[in-house]
N, C-alpha and C positions, 0 to 999 in steps of 0.2 A: 666746883660750883663758885660763883662769885655774886656779890651784891652789886646791883647796877642802879644808878640814878640818872635820869635825863632831865636836865633843866632846860626849859623853853621860855622864850620871850619873843613877842611879835617884833617883826622887822618893819620899821616905819621909814618912809621916804624922807630924805634929808635929815635923818637923825645922825648927828655927829658923835654920839656917845659910843664909848666902848664898853661892853657889858662883861662882867666877870661873874661866874657862879662859884659858889662854895658849898661843900657838903661836910658836915661834921657829925661824926658817929659818937655813941656814948662811950666807947672804949678809948677815946681820945684821938683817933685817927681822923685826918681831914684831907681834903684836896681842894685846890682852887685852879680854875681854867677859864680861859677867854672863850666866850660863846661865839661861835662861827655861824655864818649863814648856811642854811640847808636849802639847796635848790629843790629837793623833792617836797619839802614841807613849807617852803616859803616863810621861814622864820629863823631866829637865832637859837641855836641850841648846842649843848654839849653833853657827852656821856661821861659819867664818873664810874670807875670800876674798882671795887675793893675785893681782893682775893679772899677766898674762904667764905665763911658765913658769919660775918661780923655783927649782923643785925638779925635778931630772931623775929619771926612773925609777930605782928602787932607791937613790936618795940619801935620807939620813936627815933628819929634823927632829925637834924636840922639842915635846911637848904636855904641859901642866902643869895640874893642877886645885888650886885653893886654896879652902878653906872659911873664912869669916869670920863673926863674930857681933858686931854693934854696933861695927864698925871694929876689933875685935880678931881677930888671927889665932888660931884655936883649935885648929888641927891642922897638922901638918907638911904642906907641899905634896906632892902625889903626881905623879910624872912618868913619862912613857913615851917612849923613843926609838923612833920609828916609821920605817918605810922606805916611800917613795912607791911605790905600786902602778903598774906599767907601764900598766894599763888607765886610760883617761881618765874616772875616776869619782871622786866625793868620797871623801876619806880618812875613815874612821870610827874614832874613838878612844873606846873604852868604858872608863870608870873605875868600879870597884865602889863 
């Protein structure tokens, strides 16, 4: 079994930013990935997979979205504190 989080962000025409998603767990584990365009969903997204069961049902974790342009941070990071759904499905975090 694995804990999965999918971070999503709308894809906008002429947006020159590169978006990175980050997931932080209470046990100290974290991952960072560049969001990639999804042809099927027409948005930017990335899946984060943590082996085992590091987050219990209803336990919280932190998801963060960071926009950069040519190695410069251009916007403040946006974050959401999420709660793990008891159902064994990937957690979806939508950022506007």
